Backbone as CSV, one residue per row, in Angstrom:
resi,resn,N_x,N_y,N_z,CA_x,CA_y,CA_z,C_x,C_y,C_z
1,UNK,144.916,84.182,28.835,143.885,83.954,29.843,143.403,82.503,29.719
2,UNK,143.376,81.805,30.844,142.986,80.400,30.838,141.458,80.266,30.837
3,UNK,141.006,79.054,30.591,139.571,78.753,30.634,139.004,79.081,32.005
4,UNK,139.726,78.709,33.072,139.256,78.972,34.440,139.122,80.458,34.712
5,UNK,140.062,81.260,34.192,139.984,82.712,34.351,138.736,83.260,33.658
6,UNK,138.498,82.794,32.441,137.332,83.252,31.672,136.045,82.814,32.369
7,UNK,135.999,81.557,32.819,134.813,81.035,33.510,134.537,81.845,34.774
8,UNK,135.584,82.102,35.548,135.441,82.861,36.787,134.918,84.272,36.506
9,UNK,135.464,84.917,35.483,135.020,86.260,35.104,133.549,86.244,34.677
10,UNK,133.179,85.290,33.838,131.798,85.203,33.346,130.838,84.927,34.501
11,UNK,131.227,84.050,35.417,130.376,83.720,36.559,130.119,84.970,37.401
12,UNK,131.171,85.741,37.692,131.016,86.972,38.475,130.138,87.971,37.734
13,UNK,130.315,88.088,36.419,129.529,89.030,35.626,128.054,88.670,35.639
14,UNK,127.737,87.392,35.448,126.345,86.942,35.446,125.729,87.160,36.821
15,UNK,126.445,86.772,37.878,125.919,86.966,39.231,125.693,88.437,39.511
16,UNK,126.615,89.282,39.043,126.471,90.729,39.238,125.231,91.262,38.554
17,UNK,124.979,90.807,37.340,123.794,91.255,36.603,122.512,90.760,37.266
18,UNK,122.540,89.544,37.792,121.343,88.979,38.408,120.979,89.695,39.699
19,UNK,121.974,90.108,40.475,121.694,90.754,41.758,121.304,92.221,41.576
20,UNK,121.762,92.831,40.481,121.620,94.279,40.293,120.184,94.774,40.459
21,UNK,119.234,94.134,39.878,117.849,94.584,39.940,117.140,94.281,41.248
22,UNK,117.803,93.565,42.141,117.156,93.137,43.378,117.875,93.615,44.634
23,UNK,118.880,94.450,44.458,119.697,94.860,45.597,118.896,95.639,46.629
24,UNK,117.987,96.515,46.185,117.151,97.258,47.145,116.399,96.306,48.061
25,UNK,115.758,95.312,47.464,114.979,94.351,48.237,115.887,93.591,49.213
26,UNK,117.080,93.212,48.761,117.995,92.461,49.608,118.490,93.307,50.780
27,UNK,118.775,94.580,50.528,119.194,95.477,51.613,118.059,95.648,52.613
28,UNK,116.850,95.874,52.115,115.698,96.005,53.020,115.522,94.734,53.853
29,UNK,115.720,93.582,53.232,115.595,92.309,53.956,116.664,92.187,55.041
30,UNK,117.884,92.651,54.755,118.957,92.591,55.752,118.638,93.483,56.952
31,UNK,117.912,94.567,56.719,117.601,95.523,57.781,116.215,95.304,58.395
32,UNK,115.494,94.300,57.935,114.094,94.094,58.339,113.910,93.871,59.841
33,UNK,114.930,93.388,60.515,114.809,93.144,61.963,114.721,94.456,62.745
34,UNK,115.101,95.552,62.100,115.082,96.845,62.780,116.407,97.204,63.414
35,UNK,117.335,96.255,63.424,118.658,96.512,64.005,119.482,97.385,63.052
36,UNK,120.075,98.462,63.546,120.924,99.300,62.687,122.166,98.527,62.223
37,UNK,122.597,98.793,61.002,123.795,98.158,60.452,124.546,99.167,59.600
38,UNK,125.845,98.972,59.486,126.658,99.762,58.566,126.861,98.954,57.290
39,UNK,127.351,99.595,56.244,127.406,98.977,54.922,128.231,97.683,54.914
40,UNK,129.344,97.650,55.627,130.161,96.437,55.623,129.403,95.258,56.233
41,UNK,128.654,95.522,57.284,127.889,94.442,57.923,126.729,93.999,57.019
42,UNK,126.044,94.945,56.392,124.963,94.592,55.457,125.514,93.660,54.389
43,UNK,126.639,94.050,53.786,127.250,93.261,52.716,127.675,91.885,53.236
44,UNK,128.345,91.853,54.384,128.848,90.588,54.909,127.706,89.636,55.267
45,UNK,126.652,90.153,55.866,125.510,89.287,56.197,124.829,88.763,54.933
46,UNK,124.770,89.607,53.891,124.192,89.148,52.625,125.017,87.991,52.060
47,UNK,126.326,88.108,52.145,127.215,87.047,51.670,127.034,85.790,52.517
48,UNK,127.057,85.952,53.829,126.963,84.797,54.732,125.618,84.083,54.611
49,UNK,124.529,84.844,54.653,123.195,84.241,54.615,122.936,83.549,53.276
50,UNK,123.516,84.085,52.188,123.325,83.477,50.865,124.309,82.344,50.612
51,UNK,125.031,81.925,51.654,126.020,80.856,51.521,127.065,81.212,50.456
52,UNK,127.475,82.475,50.471,128.513,83.011,49.584,128.113,83.000,48.101
53,UNK,126.816,83.044,47.834,126.337,83.094,46.442,126.145,84.535,45.962
54,UNK,125.855,85.453,46.883,125.626,86.851,46.528,126.756,87.702,47.087
55,UNK,127.373,88.483,46.213,128.485,89.353,46.596,128.229,90.757,46.052
56,UNK,127.381,91.535,46.714,127.128,92.885,46.211,128.388,93.748,46.308
57,UNK,128.610,94.556,45.315,129.791,95.418,45.289,129.605,96.598,46.241
58,UNK,130.678,96.913,46.990,130.631,98.095,47.856,130.279,99.330,47.040
59,UNK,130.861,99.419,45.845,130.644,100.597,45.000,129.184,100.759,44.599
60,UNK,128.427,99.698,44.600,126.993,99.749,44.297,126.180,100.058,45.557
61,UNK,126.615,99.559,46.700,125.830,99.719,47.923,125.796,101.161,48.434
62,UNK,126.934,101.849,48.401,126.966,103.208,48.945,125.950,104.142,48.289
63,UNK,125.945,104.272,46.963,124.944,105.166,46.345,123.519,104.646,46.521
64,UNK,123.360,103.329,46.530,122.028,102.747,46.707,121.470,103.100,48.082
65,UNK,122.287,102.978,49.115,121.841,103.315,50.469,121.451,104.792,50.563
66,UNK,122.218,105.667,49.924,121.873,107.099,49.917,120.517,107.323,49.252
67,UNK,120.276,106.644,48.126,118.987,106.756,47.431,117.851,106.264,48.316
68,UNK,118.090,105.177,49.023,117.051,104.594,49.873,116.733,105.506,51.058
69,UNK,117.729,106.226,51.551,117.489,107.221,52.602,116.628,108.360,52.031
70,UNK,116.964,108.817,50.831,116.189,109.896,50.182,114.738,109.481,49.953
71,UNK,114.524,108.207,49.636,113.165,107.707,49.412,112.387,107.537,50.719
72,UNK,113.088,107.638,51.848,112.435,107.494,53.146,112.344,106.061,53.634
73,UNK,113.022,105.141,52.963,112.976,103.733,53.342,113.946,103.410,54.469
74,UNK,114.977,104.242,54.612,115.988,104.054,55.638,116.265,105.379,56.331
75,UNK,116.728,105.305,57.559,117.315,106.465,58.223,118.798,106.175,58.364
76,UNK,119.592,107.229,58.494,121.032,107.041,58.633,121.600,108.076,59.593
77,UNK,122.710,107.740,60.201,123.433,108.649,61.085,124.876,108.181,61.162
78,UNK,125.733,109.114,61.559,127.165,108.822,61.694,127.452,108.273,63.093
79,UNK,128.307,107.255,63.129,128.790,106.688,64.385,130.307,106.864,64.429
80,UNK,130.814,107.248,65.561,132.261,107.361,65.710,132.794,105.992,66.119
81,UNK,133.726,105.481,65.309,134.295,104.160,65.550,135.521,104.287,66.446
82,UNK,136.391,105.188,66.131,137.531,105.524,66.966,137.789,107.019,66.778
83,UNK,138.819,107.544,67.353,139.028,108.994,67.373,138.812,109.695,66.033
84,UNK,139.407,109.177,64.996,139.389,109.886,63.710,138.585,109.161,62.639
85,UNK,137.797,108.181,63.036,137.058,107.401,62.046,135.588,107.347,62.402
86,UNK,134.761,107.495,61.379,133.324,107.332,61.597,132.744,106.499,60.467
87,UNK,131.594,105.953,60.723,130.882,105.180,59.702,129.408,105.527,59.805
88,UNK,128.693,105.219,58.744,127.270,105.513,58.704,126.482,104.259,59.041
89,UNK,125.540,104.411,59.951,124.636,103.311,60.310,123.303,103.542,59.610
90,UNK,122.640,102.462,59.235,121.354,102.532,58.530,120.328,101.698,59.288
91,UNK,119.087,102.169,59.259,117.995,101.448,59.894,116.753,101.592,59.020
92,UNK,115.980,100.534,58.921,114.772,100.546,58.093,113.677,101.372,58.773
93,UNK,112.863,102.044,57.970,111.725,102.816,58.470,110.438,102.037,58.208
94,UNK,109.318,102.580,58.670,108.019,101.951,58.371,107.773,101.933,56.873
95,UNK,108.156,103.017,56.190,108.010,103.061,54.726,108.889,101.997,54.070
96,UNK,110.060,101.773,54.632,110.948,100.725,54.118,110.363,99.334,54.327
97,UNK,109.739,99.114,55.473,109.075,97.825,55.731,107.951,97.594,54.718
98,UNK,107.187,98.660,54.456,106.089,98.548,53.481,106.641,98.262,52.087
99,UNK,107.724,98.934,51.722,108.345,98.702,50.414,108.888,97.283,50.313
100,UNK,109.453,96.769,51.381,109.945,95.391,51.380,108.795,94.418,51.117
101,UNK,107.649,94.654,51.719,106.475,93.796,51.497,106.085,93.804,50.025
102,UNK,106.065,94.983,49.413,105.721,95.111,47.991,106.745,94.379,47.126
103,UNK,108.025,94.601,47.398,109.066,93.984,46.580,109.110,92.470,46.745
104,UNK,108.825,91.980,47.949,108.769,90.528,48.166,107.634,89.906,47.354
105,UNK,106.480,90.570,47.324,105.341,90.059,46.533,105.715,89.993,45.050
106,UNK,106.348,91.075,44.559,106.786,91.091,43.148,107.760,89.952,42.877
107,UNK,108.720,89.747,43.803,109.704,88.680,43.639,109.022,87.322,43.613
108,UNK,108.076,87.094,44.501,107.374,85.809,44.548,106.635,85.539,43.243
109,UNK,105.967,86.549,42.700,105.266,86.382,41.419,106.254,86.084,40.297
110,UNK,107.348,86.838,40.256,108.363,86.655,39.220,109.001,85.270,39.322
111,UNK,109.420,84.876,40.530,110.106,83.589,40.667,109.164,82.422,40.373
112,UNK,107.889,82.563,40.742,106.917,81.501,40.404,106.762,81.375,38.892
113,UNK,106.698,82.506,38.199,106.557,82.483,36.738,107.784,81.859,36.092
114,UNK,108.980,82.205,36.539,110.208,81.634,35.985,110.264,80.139,36.271
115,UNK,109.948,79.739,37.477,109.941,78.315,37.828,108.965,77.551,36.948
116,UNK,107.797,78.121,36.735,106.789,77.486,35.879,107.322,77.309,34.454
117,UNK,107.975,78.349,33.943,108.534,78.265,32.588,109.650,77.233,32.511
118,UNK,110.494,77.181,33.525,111.617,76.247,33.504,111.160,74.792,33.620
119,UNK,110.036,74.566,34.265,109.497,73.198,34.373,109.105,72.660,32.986
120,UNK,108.804,73.548,32.078,108.401,73.139,30.727,109.618,72.780,29.869
121,UNK,110.796,73.197,30.298,112.003,72.976,29.484,112.486,71.537,29.579
């Protein structure tokens, strides 16, 4: 394994760990406009808007979206794409909007504290 292979693996691992605790907030932010989206579009918009810095795993998004529906933050329904294929669409609820507000406040406090600490370094 070359240095570049190891570096690439470590970079993906660190980015994966950093996004893990914030994925709920990021999904809520992607759906905040109220427009329904399916998982592939949520993921792709997250990648595009973050300038390809955030790459949430599909395997993480599917169970997370189900949990968020159970919590009442999202609604979901099946859409028929073609004759034999369907996909699930998700839309944020009022409870999801309220949760996004709470999570954004927490993020702002956390990021301000980290920035303050890093300025001392």
